[in-house]
N, C-alpha and C positions, 0 to 999 in steps of 0.2 A: 779744386774749384770752389769759389764762394758764390752761392746763388741765393737770392732772396726774392720771395714772392710777396707782393703787396696788393691786396684786393682793393679795387677802385669802384666796383659796381657789383650788381647781382652775380654776373658771370664774367666780368672783365677785371683786368688788373695789369700790373707792370712787373715783369720779371727782370731783376737786375743781376748781372753776373760778370765775373772777371775772366779774362783770357790771360793765362800766366805767360811769363816771358819765354819759357821754353817753347810753348806752342806758337807764340808770336814769331820766334826765330824760324820755326819750321815753315810758317806761312810766308815769311819774308824770302826764304830760300826758294820756295815754289814760285813766288811772284817774280823774283829776279831771274830765275831760269826761263820763265816765259818771256820776260821783257828783253833780255839780252840777245835773244835770237834775231831780233830785228834792228839792233842798235848798230849804227855806223859811227865809230869813234876813231879819229885820226891816230895812227900808230898801232891800231889793233885790227885784226881780221874781223869780219862781221860775225857777231855772236861770241867773240872771244874776250870781251872786256871783263876785267875783274870786278868783283863786288866793291872793293875798296875805291877803285877809280870811279865807279858809278856813283857811290855815295858822295865823293868829293865834287863831282860834276852836277848831280841833280839833287842830292840829299836823300837820306834813307826814307824820309817821309813820303817821297814820291811813290814808294812801294806799298804804303800802308793800306790803301783801299783794296788793291789786288790781294794783299796778304790776308786782310780781313775776310774777303770773299772766299778765300781758299779754306780758312779754318772755321768760319762762322757756323756752317751747318752742323758739324760734329760738336762744337762747343755749345750751341743752342740746345741740341738734343740732350747733351749731358746735363745742362742746367735744368731743363724740364724734368728730367729723371730725378735729379738731386732735390728739387723743390717739391716733388710729389704731386704736381698738377697734371691734369689731362687736357692738353691743349686741343681745341677743335677748330682753330682758325690759323691762317698764316700770320706770323708775327709782324708787327710794324717795328722795325729795328731803328734804334737811334744810338749814336755814339756819345757817351758821357765824357770820356777822356781817352786820348791815345798819346800819352807822354812817353818819350824815349826812355828806355830802360825800366819802365814801370808796367805792371799789368794793365791791359786795356779794360775799361769799364763800359759795358754795353747794357742798354735797356731794351726790352721787347714788350710792346703792348700786345696783349693776347687775350682771346676769349677761351674760357675753359668749360669743360662739361659741367652742367648744372647739378646741384645737389638734389637727390631724389629721396623723399621721405615716404617709405613704403607703408601702405595700410595692410589690410588683410589680403592675402593672396593664396592661402591654403584653405581647403575645406569650404569653398565657396558654394553657394546655392543659386542655381539659375532656373529659368522657366523650363518646365518639362516639355520635351519635344515629341510630336506625334510620329510614331513609326508604323502606324496602321495602314495597310493597303486594302482598299475597298473593292467590291465588285465593279463599282463605277470606274475606278482607276484602271482596272484591267480592260473593261469595255472601251474606255477612251483610248487606251494604247492600241487595242485591236482595231479600232476605227481609224486611227492614224495610219496603221499598216495597210488597211484597206484603201485609204485615200492614196497612199504611195503607189499602190498597184493599179490604180484607176487608169483607164484608157480614154483618150479624147476621141469622141465620135462626131463626125461632121453633121451639123443640122442644116438640111437643105433649104427649107422654107420657113423654119421656125425662128421666132424672134429670140434674141439673146436674153438670158435670165441671169440673176445673180448667181455666181459660182461657175458660169460658163466662161470659156476662153474665146476671145475674139482676136482675129489677125487683122491689123489695121495699118494704114499709112496715116501719118499726121504731120502737120506743120503749124507751129505757133506764131501768132502775130500780136505785137503790142503797138497800139495806136496805128494799126495798119501796116506795120513794118515787121518782117520776119526777124526773129531774134536767134542768136547763136545757141546751139544745143537744143533747139525746140523742134527738130525734125527727125522723123523715123519712118522706115519702110518695112512692111511685113513684120511688124512687131506683135508678139503674142502677149496678150494682157488678160489676166484672170480678173473678171469683174467681182468686186467686193474684197480684193486682196489689199487695197489701200496702198498700192505701189506707185500710183500716180498722184498728181496734185488733187487735194480734196475737191470733190464735186465733178471730177472728170469722168470717173468710171460710171457713176450713177446715170449720167446722160446717155450712156450707150446701152443701158438696159432697155429692151423692147425693140432694138434695131435689128435689121436682117442683113444678110450678106448682099453686097451690091449697093447698099445705101450710103449716101454721103450726107454729112451734117456739120454744122458749126457747134463746137463745144465752148461755152463761155465759162471761164473760171477766174478766181482771184488768188494770186499767189500768197502763201502765208507771210506774215510780217517778218518772221525770222528766216525767210528763205535765204540759202547760201549766196546766191547771186544778188548783190545789192541792187542792181538796176531793175530787178524783177520783184524784189520783196514788196509785198502789199499791192502789187500792180494787177490790173485787170488784163486778161489776155483772151484771145479767141484762137481756138485750134480748129483748122479745117481737117476733117477726118473722113477717110473712106474705109468702110468695113468690107474686107475681102472674104472672111470666113467666120462662121460661128460654130464653136465646138462645145459639146456637153461632156461632162465626166460620166463614164460608165463604170460603176463600181463592180468588182468581182463578188460572187456569192461567198458568204462566210461559211465554208464547208471544209471537209477534210482535204480536198484538193488544194484549196487556197492555203491551208496550213502548211502543206508540203512544199508549195511554191515559195512561201515566205521563209521557211526554215527547214532545211533538209535533215535536221536532227529529230523531227517529230513526224508522226504518222497521222495524227488526228487533230481536229480543232480543239478538243478537250486538252490534249497534251500541250498544244501551243498556248492555250490560256494559262495552264499551270506553269509553264516555263516563264511566261510574261509576268505572272504573279511573283515568282521567286526573284526574277531580275528586279522588279519594282521594289520588292521588300529589301533586297540588298542595297539598292541605290538609295532608298529612303532612309535606311538605317545608317548608311555611311554619311549621308547628308545631315542627318540629325546629330550624329556623333560630332561632326565637324562644327555644326551650329553650337553645340554645347561647349566645345573647346573655345570657339571664338567668343562666346558670351562670357566665359570664365576669364579670358584674357582681357576683354574690355572692362570687366568688373574690377580686375586687379589694377588695371591702369586708372580707372576712375577712383579707386580707393587711395591711389598714391597722390602725392603732392609735389609739384614742381613749380616753384615760384615764377620762373620765366624761362621760356625756351629760347636759347640763343638763335638769333636770326640767321646766323651763318650756317647752323646745322640744318634748319628748315630749307634754306636756300640751296644747300648742297643736295638735299634729298629731292627737292623739286627738279633740279637739273639731272639727277640720276634717272628720275622717272621720265623726264622729257627725252633724254638720250635713248633710253630703252624703247620708248614709244616710237620715236622717229627712226631708229634702226629697224624696228619691225616694219615700218612703212617702206623703208628702202628695200627690204627683202621682198616686198610685194611690188616693187618697181615704182614706188611713189617717193619722189624726193621731197625734202622739207618745203622747198619753194612751191612745188606742185600741190602739196597738202594744204598749205596756207591759201593758195589760190582757189582750190576746189571748195574749201570750207568757208572761204571769206573771212578767215581769221588771221591773226598775227602771232609772232613769237610771244609777245606779251600776253595775248589771250590764252595761249597754251600754258604759259607759266602760271597765270591766275587759276586756270582750271585744275592744276595739280597742287596748288598751295594748301588747300584744306586737308586733303588726304596725306600730304607730306607732313603736316603738323601732327596728325594722328600717328603716323608711322614713326616719326621721330620720338614722340613721347612714349609710344609702346616699346620701342627698342631700348630707351633709357630705363624704363621700368624693368624690363626683362634682364638687362645687364645688372641692375641693382639687386634683383632677386638672386642672380648667379653669384654676385659678390657676397651677399649676406649668407647664402647657403655654403659658400666656399667651394663652389663647383669648379673643378679643373679637369683638363683632359690629359690622359696618360699618353705615352708614346704609342702604346698599342692601339688606343682609340684613334689617334691621328693617322696611323698607318691603315687602319680599317676604313676610315673616312676617305682616304685617298683612293683606296681600292674600290670603294663603292662609287665614287665620283668617276673614276676611270671607266668602270663598267657602264655607268649611266650615260656618259657622253661618248662612249666608244673611243677613248683616248688612252695613250700610254701613261702609266703612273708617273714617269719622269716628266711628262708634259704638265701634269697636274701640279707637281712639285715646283715647276718653274713659274706657274701662274699664281699659286697660293702659297704664302709663307706659312711656316709652322705656327706663328702667332695668330694668323688669320684663322687657321683651322681650329686651333685651340679655343679661340673666341667663339667660333660658330658652334663647336661641340658644347661649350659651357652654356651657350644660349639655348640649345636644344634641351639640355638637362633642366634649365630653369623653366622652360615651357612645359615640360613633363611634370615638374613640381606643381605648377599651377593647374594643369588640366587633368591630371590623373586622380586628384583628390576632390574634384568637383562633384556636386550632387544635384539631381533634378527634383524639382517639387512644383 
Protein backbone atom coordinates (compact mmCIF):
# COMPACT_ATOMS: atom_id res chain seq x y z
CA UNK A 1 0.00 0.00 0.00
CA UNK A 2 1.11 3.53 -0.76
CA UNK A 3 -0.06 6.02 1.88
CA UNK A 4 0.81 9.70 2.14
CA UNK A 5 -0.08 12.13 4.91
CA UNK A 6 -0.28 15.84 4.11
CA UNK A 7 -0.79 18.24 6.99
CA UNK A 8 -3.30 21.02 6.26
CA UNK A 9 -3.75 22.62 9.67
CA UNK A 10 -2.60 22.38 13.27
CA UNK A 11 -4.23 19.00 13.78
CA UNK A 12 -5.89 18.35 10.42
CA UNK A 13 -4.72 16.91 7.14
CA UNK A 14 -5.40 14.66 4.20
CA UNK A 15 -4.40 11.02 4.02
CA UNK A 16 -4.07 9.74 0.45
CA UNK A 17 -3.79 6.00 -0.12
CA UNK A 18 -4.23 3.37 -2.81
CA UNK A 19 -6.26 0.19 -2.81
CA UNK A 20 -4.42 -2.42 -4.90
CA UNK A 21 -6.10 -4.46 -7.63
CA UNK A 22 -6.02 -7.72 -5.67
CA UNK A 23 -7.92 -6.09 -2.80
CA UNK A 24 -10.34 -4.47 -5.26
CA UNK A 25 -11.06 -7.88 -6.77
CA UNK A 26 -11.83 -9.28 -3.32
CA UNK A 27 -14.22 -6.38 -2.74
CA UNK A 28 -15.88 -6.86 -6.10
CA UNK A 29 -16.44 -10.55 -5.32
CA UNK A 30 -18.04 -9.67 -1.98
CA UNK A 31 -20.21 -7.01 -3.63
CA UNK A 32 -21.30 -9.35 -6.44
CA UNK A 33 -22.16 -12.17 -4.03
CA UNK A 34 -24.43 -9.79 -2.16
CA UNK A 35 -26.10 -8.32 -5.25
CA UNK A 36 -26.74 -11.53 -7.17
CA UNK A 37 -28.91 -12.98 -4.41
CA UNK A 38 -31.73 -10.64 -5.41
CA UNK A 39 -31.19 -10.55 -9.17
CA UNK A 40 -33.83 -11.87 -11.53
CA UNK A 41 -32.22 -12.43 -14.96
CA UNK A 42 -34.09 -14.24 -17.77
CA UNK A 43 -32.57 -17.68 -18.34
CA UNK A 44 -31.08 -17.90 -14.84
CA UNK A 45 -32.53 -18.99 -11.54
CA UNK A 46 -32.66 -16.23 -8.95
CA UNK A 47 -29.21 -15.69 -7.48
CA UNK A 48 -27.47 -17.90 -10.03
CA UNK A 49 -26.39 -15.31 -12.65
CA UNK A 50 -22.67 -15.36 -13.47
CA UNK A 51 -20.33 -12.44 -12.91
CA UNK A 52 -19.57 -12.30 -16.65
CA UNK A 53 -23.23 -11.94 -17.55
CA UNK A 54 -23.74 -9.34 -14.82
CA UNK A 55 -20.81 -7.26 -16.14
CA UNK A 56 -22.22 -7.37 -19.69
CA UNK A 57 -25.66 -6.31 -18.52
CA UNK A 58 -24.81 -3.69 -15.89
CA UNK A 59 -21.10 -3.03 -16.16
CA UNK A 60 -18.57 -3.85 -13.47
CA UNK A 61 -18.63 -0.24 -12.28
CA UNK A 62 -22.09 -0.93 -10.83
CA UNK A 63 -20.30 -2.91 -8.10
CA UNK A 64 -17.66 -0.34 -7.30
CA UNK A 65 -19.41 1.47 -4.45
CA UNK A 66 -20.38 -1.74 -2.65
CA UNK A 67 -16.88 -3.14 -3.24
CA UNK A 68 -15.32 0.02 -1.80
CA UNK A 69 -17.57 -0.17 1.26
CA UNK A 70 -16.44 -3.76 1.80
CA UNK A 71 -12.69 -3.13 1.73
CA UNK A 72 -12.41 0.49 2.87
CA UNK A 73 -12.31 0.01 6.68
CA UNK A 74 -9.38 -2.40 6.57
CA UNK A 75 -7.53 -0.38 3.90
CA UNK A 76 -8.03 2.87 5.80
CA UNK A 77 -6.72 1.33 9.03
CA UNK A 78 -3.67 0.01 7.17
CA UNK A 79 -3.03 3.45 5.64
CA UNK A 80 -3.26 5.13 9.05
CA UNK A 81 -0.78 2.64 10.47
CA UNK A 82 1.61 3.01 7.50
CA UNK A 83 1.58 6.82 7.68
CA UNK A 84 2.24 6.82 11.42
CA UNK A 85 -0.59 9.19 12.33
CA UNK A 86 -2.95 8.86 15.31
CA UNK A 87 -6.41 9.69 14.01
CA UNK A 88 -8.94 10.99 16.55
CA UNK A 89 -11.88 11.66 14.21
CA UNK A 90 -13.99 9.78 11.74
CA UNK A 91 -12.46 10.32 8.27
CA UNK A 92 -14.22 12.27 5.53
CA UNK A 93 -13.68 9.96 2.56
CA UNK A 94 -13.41 11.07 -1.06
CA UNK A 95 -12.64 9.02 -4.16
CA UNK A 96 -9.86 10.41 -6.33
CA UNK A 97 -9.98 7.72 -9.01
CA UNK A 98 -11.60 4.33 -9.62
CA UNK A 99 -10.30 3.32 -13.02
CA UNK A 100 -10.82 -0.21 -14.23
CA UNK A 101 -7.71 -2.35 -13.89
CA UNK A 102 -5.91 0.32 -11.86
CA UNK A 103 -5.44 0.81 -8.09
CA UNK A 104 -8.14 3.01 -6.61
CA UNK A 105 -6.93 6.28 -5.08
CA UNK A 106 -8.74 7.43 -1.96
CA UNK A 107 -8.37 10.55 0.20
CA UNK A 108 -9.44 10.92 3.81
CA UNK A 109 -9.71 14.24 5.64
CA UNK A 110 -8.90 13.45 9.24
CA UNK A 111 -8.02 15.08 12.56
CA UNK A 112 -5.01 13.69 14.38
CA UNK A 113 -3.84 13.71 17.97
CA UNK A 114 -2.04 17.00 18.69
CA UNK A 115 1.64 17.30 19.42
CA UNK A 116 2.46 17.65 23.11
CA UNK A 117 5.62 19.50 24.15
CA UNK A 118 6.34 18.32 27.67
CA UNK A 119 7.75 20.61 30.31
CA UNK A 120 8.96 19.54 33.74
CA UNK A 121 6.98 16.62 35.11
CA UNK A 122 9.43 15.01 37.57
CA UNK A 123 10.59 16.24 40.98
CA UNK A 124 7.91 18.91 41.05
CA UNK A 125 7.32 21.03 44.16
CA UNK A 126 3.78 21.74 45.37
CA UNK A 127 2.26 23.52 48.33
CA UNK A 128 2.61 21.64 51.62
CA UNK A 129 -0.62 20.07 52.83
CA UNK A 130 -1.82 20.26 56.43
CA UNK A 131 -2.20 16.81 57.98
CA UNK A 132 -2.74 17.98 61.57
CA UNK A 133 -5.87 16.98 63.46
CA UNK A 134 -6.72 19.40 66.28
CA UNK A 135 -8.76 18.96 69.46
CA UNK A 136 -11.37 21.20 67.81
CA UNK A 137 -11.64 18.76 64.89
CA UNK A 138 -12.26 15.89 67.31
CA UNK A 139 -14.86 17.88 69.27
CA UNK A 140 -16.64 18.90 66.06
CA UNK A 141 -16.88 15.27 64.98
CA UNK A 142 -18.10 14.27 68.43
CA UNK A 143 -20.70 17.05 68.26
CA UNK A 144 -21.87 15.72 64.90
CA UNK A 145 -22.32 12.25 66.39
CA UNK A 146 -24.23 13.81 69.29
CA UNK A 147 -26.54 15.61 66.85
CA UNK A 148 -27.16 12.35 65.00
CA UNK A 149 -28.24 10.71 68.26
CA UNK A 150 -30.56 13.57 69.21
CA UNK A 151 -34.25 12.91 69.87
CA UNK A 152 -37.08 15.23 68.93
CA UNK A 153 -39.20 16.18 71.94
CA UNK A 154 -42.63 17.77 71.53
CA UNK A 155 -42.93 21.39 72.73
CA UNK A 156 -46.50 21.76 73.97
CA UNK A 157 -46.87 25.51 74.50
CA UNK A 158 -43.46 26.87 73.58
CA UNK A 159 -42.77 28.84 70.43
CA UNK A 160 -40.55 27.42 67.67
CA UNK A 161 -36.90 28.46 67.79
CA UNK A 162 -34.13 28.16 65.24
CA UNK A 163 -33.01 24.52 65.18
CA UNK A 164 -36.45 23.21 66.14
CA UNK A 165 -38.47 21.00 63.80
CA UNK A 166 -42.01 22.01 62.88
CA UNK A 167 -44.65 19.76 61.31
CA UNK A 168 -46.69 21.84 58.88
CA UNK A 169 -49.29 21.89 56.13
CA UNK A 170 -48.62 24.44 53.41
CA UNK A 171 -49.94 25.59 50.06
CA UNK A 172 -48.34 28.19 47.80
CA UNK A 173 -50.14 30.82 45.73
CA UNK A 174 -48.89 33.14 43.00
CA UNK A 175 -51.17 36.07 42.22
CA UNK A 176 -53.84 34.30 44.24
CA UNK A 177 -53.65 31.07 42.24
CA UNK A 178 -52.24 27.84 43.68
CA UNK A 179 -49.24 26.60 41.73
CA UNK A 180 -48.15 23.04 40.97
CA UNK A 181 -45.73 21.46 43.44
CA UNK A 182 -46.42 24.09 46.11
CA UNK A 183 -48.49 21.96 48.47
CA UNK A 184 -47.54 19.64 51.30
CA UNK A 185 -49.12 18.02 54.35
CA UNK A 186 -47.55 16.97 57.65
CA UNK A 187 -44.17 18.03 56.35
CA UNK A 188 -41.30 18.05 58.86
CA UNK A 189 -39.06 21.10 58.47
CA UNK A 190 -35.99 21.93 60.54
CA UNK A 191 -35.86 25.68 61.00
CA UNK A 192 -32.52 27.10 59.92
CA UNK A 193 -31.71 24.16 57.66
CA UNK A 194 -32.12 26.27 54.51
CA UNK A 195 -34.08 23.50 52.81
CA UNK A 196 -36.98 25.77 51.86
CA UNK A 197 -37.11 28.97 49.80
CA UNK A 198 -35.06 31.80 51.37
CA UNK A 199 -37.16 33.70 53.91
CA UNK A 200 -39.67 30.89 54.51
CA UNK A 201 -38.19 29.24 57.59
CA UNK A 202 -37.42 32.52 59.36
CA UNK A 203 -41.11 33.46 59.39
CA UNK A 204 -41.97 30.31 61.35
CA UNK A 205 -39.62 31.16 64.22
CA UNK A 206 -41.73 32.20 67.22
CA UNK A 207 -44.86 30.34 66.07
CA UNK A 208 -46.65 27.73 68.19
CA UNK A 209 -48.54 24.52 67.47
CA UNK A 210 -52.02 25.26 66.18
CA UNK A 211 -51.16 28.63 64.65
CA UNK A 212 -51.94 29.51 61.04
CA UNK A 213 -50.14 32.18 59.05
CA UNK A 214 -49.29 33.53 55.62
CA UNK A 215 -45.63 33.32 54.66
CA UNK A 216 -44.59 35.72 51.90
CA UNK A 217 -41.45 34.92 49.92
CA UNK A 218 -39.74 35.75 46.64
CA UNK A 219 -38.42 32.85 44.58
CA UNK A 220 -34.74 33.08 43.54
CA UNK A 221 -34.08 34.39 40.01
CA UNK A 222 -32.35 31.12 39.13
CA UNK A 223 -35.21 28.94 40.41
CA UNK A 224 -35.64 25.78 38.32
CA UNK A 225 -39.32 26.38 37.52
CA UNK A 226 -39.23 29.28 35.06
CA UNK A 227 -42.78 30.45 35.83
CA UNK A 228 -41.78 30.94 39.50
CA UNK A 229 -38.25 32.33 39.05
CA UNK A 230 -38.07 35.76 40.69
CA UNK A 231 -41.80 35.73 41.48
CA UNK A 232 -43.48 36.66 44.76
CA UNK A 233 -45.62 33.99 46.41
CA UNK A 234 -47.74 33.54 49.52
CA UNK A 235 -47.79 30.25 51.39
CA UNK A 236 -50.74 29.50 53.67
CA UNK A 237 -49.22 27.53 56.54
CA UNK A 238 -50.67 25.64 59.49
CA UNK A 239 -48.33 24.54 62.28
CA UNK A 240 -49.30 21.16 63.73
CA UNK A 241 -46.35 20.46 66.02
CA UNK A 242 -43.16 22.04 67.30
CA UNK A 243 -40.32 19.72 68.32
CA UNK A 244 -36.99 20.52 69.94
CA UNK A 245 -33.81 18.52 69.73
CA UNK A 246 -32.80 16.81 72.94
CA UNK A 247 -29.11 15.95 72.83
CA UNK A 248 -27.75 12.96 74.76
CA UNK A 249 -25.15 13.52 77.45
CA UNK A 250 -21.55 13.09 76.29
CA UNK A 251 -20.52 10.31 78.64
CA UNK A 252 -19.31 6.72 78.56
CA UNK A 253 -22.84 5.39 77.89
CA UNK A 254 -23.12 7.66 74.87
CA UNK A 255 -19.75 6.40 73.61
CA UNK A 256 -20.87 2.76 73.86
CA UNK A 257 -24.14 3.57 72.08
CA UNK A 258 -22.28 5.21 69.21
CA UNK A 259 -19.52 2.61 68.86
CA UNK A 260 -19.69 -0.87 70.33
CA UNK A 261 -15.91 -1.21 70.04
CA UNK A 262 -15.25 1.34 72.81
CA UNK A 263 -16.07 1.40 76.51
CA UNK A 264 -15.44 5.02 77.43
CA UNK A 265 -15.82 8.53 76.01
CA UNK A 266 -12.03 8.90 76.09
CA UNK A 267 -11.63 5.79 73.94
CA UNK A 268 -14.22 7.15 71.48
CA UNK A 269 -12.35 10.45 71.20
CA UNK A 270 -9.08 8.62 70.58
CA UNK A 271 -10.69 6.48 67.89
CA UNK A 272 -12.20 9.58 66.27
CA UNK A 273 -8.76 11.23 66.27
CA UNK A 274 -7.13 8.26 64.55
CA UNK A 275 -9.87 8.09 61.91
CA UNK A 276 -9.62 11.82 61.25
CA UNK A 277 -5.83 11.59 61.00
CA UNK A 278 -6.08 8.74 58.48
CA UNK A 279 -8.72 10.55 56.44
CA UNK A 280 -6.82 13.84 56.48
CA UNK A 281 -3.56 12.14 55.51
CA UNK A 282 -5.22 10.34 52.62
CA UNK A 283 -6.90 13.53 51.47
CA UNK A 284 -3.62 15.44 51.70
CA UNK A 285 -1.76 12.75 49.75
CA UNK A 286 -4.40 12.87 47.02
CA UNK A 287 -4.25 16.68 46.95
CA UNK A 288 -0.47 16.55 46.49
CA UNK A 289 -0.79 14.07 43.64
CA UNK A 290 -3.51 16.13 41.97
CA UNK A 291 -1.46 19.32 42.31
CA UNK A 292 1.55 17.57 40.75
CA UNK A 293 -0.53 16.38 37.80
CA UNK A 294 -2.00 19.85 37.31
CA UNK A 295 1.48 21.35 37.40
CA UNK A 296 2.81 18.83 34.86
CA UNK A 297 -0.12 19.67 32.58
CA UNK A 298 0.43 23.41 33.04
CA UNK A 299 4.12 22.97 32.18
CA UNK A 300 3.24 21.22 28.92
CA UNK A 301 2.33 22.98 25.69
CA UNK A 302 -0.42 21.96 23.31
CA UNK A 303 -0.98 24.51 20.56
CA UNK A 304 -4.61 23.54 19.93
CA UNK A 305 -6.91 20.89 21.33
CA UNK A 306 -8.88 19.17 18.58
CA UNK A 307 -12.54 20.07 18.97
CA UNK A 308 -13.57 16.50 18.19
CA UNK A 309 -11.60 15.16 21.18
CA UNK A 310 -13.22 17.64 23.57
CA UNK A 311 -16.62 16.94 22.02
CA UNK A 312 -16.19 13.19 22.53
CA UNK A 313 -15.10 13.72 26.14
CA UNK A 314 -18.15 15.92 26.80
CA UNK A 315 -20.47 13.24 25.47
CA UNK A 316 -18.74 10.52 27.52
CA UNK A 317 -19.34 12.60 30.64
CA UNK A 318 -22.95 13.34 29.66
CA UNK A 319 -23.67 9.66 28.98
CA UNK A 320 -22.18 8.64 32.32
CA UNK A 321 -24.13 11.35 34.17
CA UNK A 322 -27.45 10.52 32.49
CA UNK A 323 -26.92 6.78 33.03
CA UNK A 324 -26.42 7.47 36.74
CA UNK A 325 -29.68 9.45 36.70
CA UNK A 326 -31.46 6.52 35.00
CA UNK A 327 -30.27 4.17 37.75
CA UNK A 328 -32.01 6.51 40.20
CA UNK A 329 -35.21 6.36 38.15
CA UNK A 330 -34.77 9.73 36.44
CA UNK A 331 -34.92 9.72 32.64
CA UNK A 332 -33.05 12.40 30.62
CA UNK A 333 -36.39 14.04 29.75
CA UNK A 334 -37.42 14.11 33.40
CA UNK A 335 -34.02 15.51 34.44
CA UNK A 336 -34.25 18.37 31.94
CA UNK A 337 -37.80 19.12 33.04
CA UNK A 338 -36.96 19.08 36.76
CA UNK A 339 -33.91 21.30 36.36
CA UNK A 340 -35.35 23.58 33.71
CA UNK A 341 -32.37 22.88 31.46
CA UNK A 342 -31.74 21.42 28.00
CA UNK A 343 -29.30 18.98 26.47
CA UNK A 344 -27.34 21.99 25.19
CA UNK A 345 -27.12 23.38 28.74
CA UNK A 346 -25.75 20.07 30.03
CA UNK A 347 -23.27 19.95 27.15
CA UNK A 348 -22.01 23.45 28.05
CA UNK A 349 -21.79 22.47 31.73
CA UNK A 350 -19.34 19.66 30.93
CA UNK A 351 -17.27 21.53 28.31
CA UNK A 352 -14.72 23.21 30.59
CA UNK A 353 -13.86 20.10 32.58
CA UNK A 354 -13.78 18.09 29.33
CA UNK A 355 -11.05 20.39 27.99
CA UNK A 356 -9.06 19.91 31.21
CA UNK A 357 -9.45 16.11 31.11
CA UNK A 358 -8.55 15.95 27.42
CA UNK A 359 -5.36 17.96 27.92
CA UNK A 360 -4.48 15.97 31.05
CA UNK A 361 -4.87 12.65 29.24
CA UNK A 362 -2.73 13.87 26.34
CA UNK A 363 0.05 14.99 28.68
CA UNK A 364 0.02 11.70 30.62
CA UNK A 365 0.14 9.77 27.34
CA UNK A 366 3.09 11.89 26.25
CA UNK A 367 4.92 11.12 29.50
CA UNK A 368 4.27 7.40 29.00
CA UNK A 369 5.62 7.63 25.46
CA UNK A 370 8.71 9.60 26.46
CA UNK A 371 9.50 7.20 29.31
CA UNK A 372 8.87 4.20 27.07
CA UNK A 373 6.35 2.70 29.46
CA UNK A 374 4.79 -0.52 28.20
CA UNK A 375 2.75 -3.27 29.76
CA UNK A 376 3.90 -6.87 29.92
CA UNK A 377 1.56 -9.80 29.42
CA UNK A 378 1.90 -10.55 33.13
CA UNK A 379 0.77 -7.02 33.99
CA UNK A 380 -2.19 -7.29 31.62
CA UNK A 381 -3.25 -10.59 33.20
CA UNK A 382 -2.89 -9.10 36.69
CA UNK A 383 -5.00 -6.09 35.66
CA UNK A 384 -7.74 -8.38 34.33
CA UNK A 385 -7.72 -10.34 37.58
CA UNK A 386 -7.96 -7.14 39.66
CA UNK A 387 -10.84 -5.80 37.56
CA UNK A 388 -12.68 -9.11 37.77
CA UNK A 389 -12.42 -9.08 41.57
CA UNK A 390 -13.33 -5.40 41.77
CA UNK A 391 -16.50 -5.75 39.70
CA UNK A 392 -17.29 -9.34 40.72
CA UNK A 393 -17.09 -10.55 37.12
CA UNK A 394 -15.53 -13.49 35.35
CA UNK A 395 -12.11 -12.81 33.82
CA UNK A 396 -13.44 -13.96 30.45
CA UNK A 397 -16.12 -11.26 30.63
CA UNK A 398 -13.47 -8.61 31.26
CA UNK A 399 -11.49 -9.84 28.25
CA UNK A 400 -14.61 -9.56 26.10
CA UNK A 401 -15.10 -5.93 27.10
CA UNK A 402 -11.51 -4.68 27.21
CA UNK A 403 -9.01 -5.46 24.45
CA UNK A 404 -5.33 -6.09 25.24
CA UNK A 405 -4.45 -2.75 23.60
CA UNK A 406 -6.90 -0.91 25.87
CA UNK A 407 -5.48 -2.58 28.96
CA UNK A 408 -1.89 -1.94 27.90
CA UNK A 409 -2.74 1.73 27.34
CA UNK A 410 -4.31 2.02 30.80
CA UNK A 411 -1.34 0.34 32.49
CA UNK A 412 1.11 2.65 30.70
CA UNK A 413 -0.97 5.64 31.82
CA UNK A 414 -0.83 4.41 35.44
CA UNK A 415 2.96 4.14 35.21
CA UNK A 416 3.15 7.69 33.83
CA UNK A 417 1.00 8.98 36.69
CA UNK A 418 3.27 7.28 39.20
CA UNK A 419 6.29 8.85 37.50
CA UNK A 420 4.75 12.30 38.06
CA UNK A 421 3.35 11.80 41.56
CA UNK A 422 5.97 9.66 43.30
CA UNK A 423 8.76 12.23 42.83
CA UNK A 424 6.77 15.26 43.97
CA UNK A 425 7.91 17.30 46.99
CA UNK A 426 5.96 19.53 49.37
CA UNK A 427 7.21 22.92 50.46
